[in-house]
Structures are given as structure tokens and as C-alpha cells.
C-alpha positions as CSV (number, residue, x, y, z in Angstrom):
1,Y,11.5,5.4,13.3
2,Y,13.7,8.0,11.8
3,K,15.1,9.1,8.4
4,Y,18.5,10.9,8.4
5,F,19.5,13.7,6.0
6,D,23.3,13.7,6.2
7,S,23.8,16.9,4.2
8,L,21.6,18.8,6.7
9,N,22.4,16.8,9.8
10,I,18.7,16.6,10.5
11,Y,16.5,13.6,11.4
12,I,12.9,13.2,10.6
13,N,11.5,11.2,13.6
14,I,8.1,9.4,13.7
15,E,7.2,8.5,17.2
16,F,4.8,5.6,17.7
17,S,3.7,3.3,20.4
18,G,6.2,0.6,19.5
19,S,6.2,-3.1,18.5
20,M,7.8,-6.3,19.6
21,L,11.0,-7.8,18.3
22,P,10.8,-9.7,16.1
23,E,8.3,-7.3,14.7
24,E,4.8,-8.5,14.5
25,N,1.7,-7.2,12.9
26,I,0.1,-5.5,16.0
27,P,-1.9,-2.3,16.3
28,V,0.2,0.8,17.0
29,V,-0.5,4.5,17.4
30,L,1.4,7.3,15.7
31,Y,2.1,10.0,18.2
32,N,4.4,12.6,16.8
33,L,6.4,13.8,13.8
34,Y,9.3,16.0,14.7
35,F,12.7,17.0,13.4
36,S,16.0,17.0,15.3
37,N,19.7,17.0,15.0
38,K,19.9,13.8,17.0
39,K,17.7,10.8,16.4
40,G,14.9,10.2,18.8
41,I,15.6,13.3,20.9
42,K,12.3,15.0,21.1
43,D,13.6,17.6,23.7
44,S,15.8,19.0,21.0
45,A,13.2,19.2,18.3
46,I,13.8,21.9,15.7
47,A,11.1,24.5,15.3
48,L,9.2,24.0,12.0
49,D,9.8,27.6,10.8
50,K,13.6,26.8,11.0
51,L,13.4,23.9,8.6
52,P,13.8,23.9,4.8
53,K,10.3,23.8,3.3
54,V,11.2,20.8,1.2
55,L,12.4,18.9,4.2
56,L,9.1,19.8,6.1
57,A,7.2,18.5,3.1
58,E,9.2,15.3,2.9
59,G,8.6,14.6,6.6
60,Y,4.9,15.3,6.3
61,A,4.7,13.0,3.2
62,N,6.5,10.2,5.1
63,Y,4.2,10.6,8.1
64,R,1.1,10.5,5.9
65,A,2.4,7.5,4.0
66,V,2.7,5.6,7.3
67,A,-0.7,6.8,8.5
68,N,-2.4,5.9,5.2
69,A,-1.0,2.4,5.4
70,G,-2.9,1.8,8.6
71,S,-6.5,1.2,9.3
72,G,-7.3,4.9,10.2
73,F,-8.3,6.6,13.4
74,D,-9.9,4.4,16.0
75,P,-11.7,6.2,18.8
76,N,-10.9,3.2,21.1
77,W,-7.2,3.1,20.3
78,K,-6.1,3.1,23.9
79,D,-8.0,-0.2,24.5
80,K,-6.2,-1.9,21.6
81,L,-2.6,-1.3,22.5
82,I,-0.9,-4.3,24.0
83,W,1.2,-2.2,26.4
């Protein structure tokens, strides 16, 4: 998933294990939070020290909100993914 900030031309990207369409309530794993000028292009991630501090805080807050909505860390997470 991503959130775009037009005035900065920067995307906040949250990479996760994925879900089916139509979306169902299945276990997923959050992998990465990164910022880029193109959505979903991790190879062009922007270094954190190059970001406006408020955008970094916004991205982290978004990531934490998604994480907090879940059930928490599961040490057996690899066994629970459907793919």
C-alpha cells in the first residue's frame, strides 16, 4: 500500500505479504516501510536523512497504525501465510 504526497512527489510505501482479491481477512506480514518518488519501487528508496522530518514521522505513524491494528508479532509467522 502507499500514500502519495503530491507537493513533495514522495510516496510512503508499506510493503506486506499481500492478500487476495476480493480482499479477505487473512494473516499478513508487514515487511518494509520506505519512501520513494515512484510508488512501489523499493530500488529507488529515498535515504531517511534526505526526507523532511515531518514526512518521516507521518510514515512511521502510518506504519505503526497498521501494525497496531494487527495481532502482534508471531514467532511462527512463516507457517501462517497462505503463499
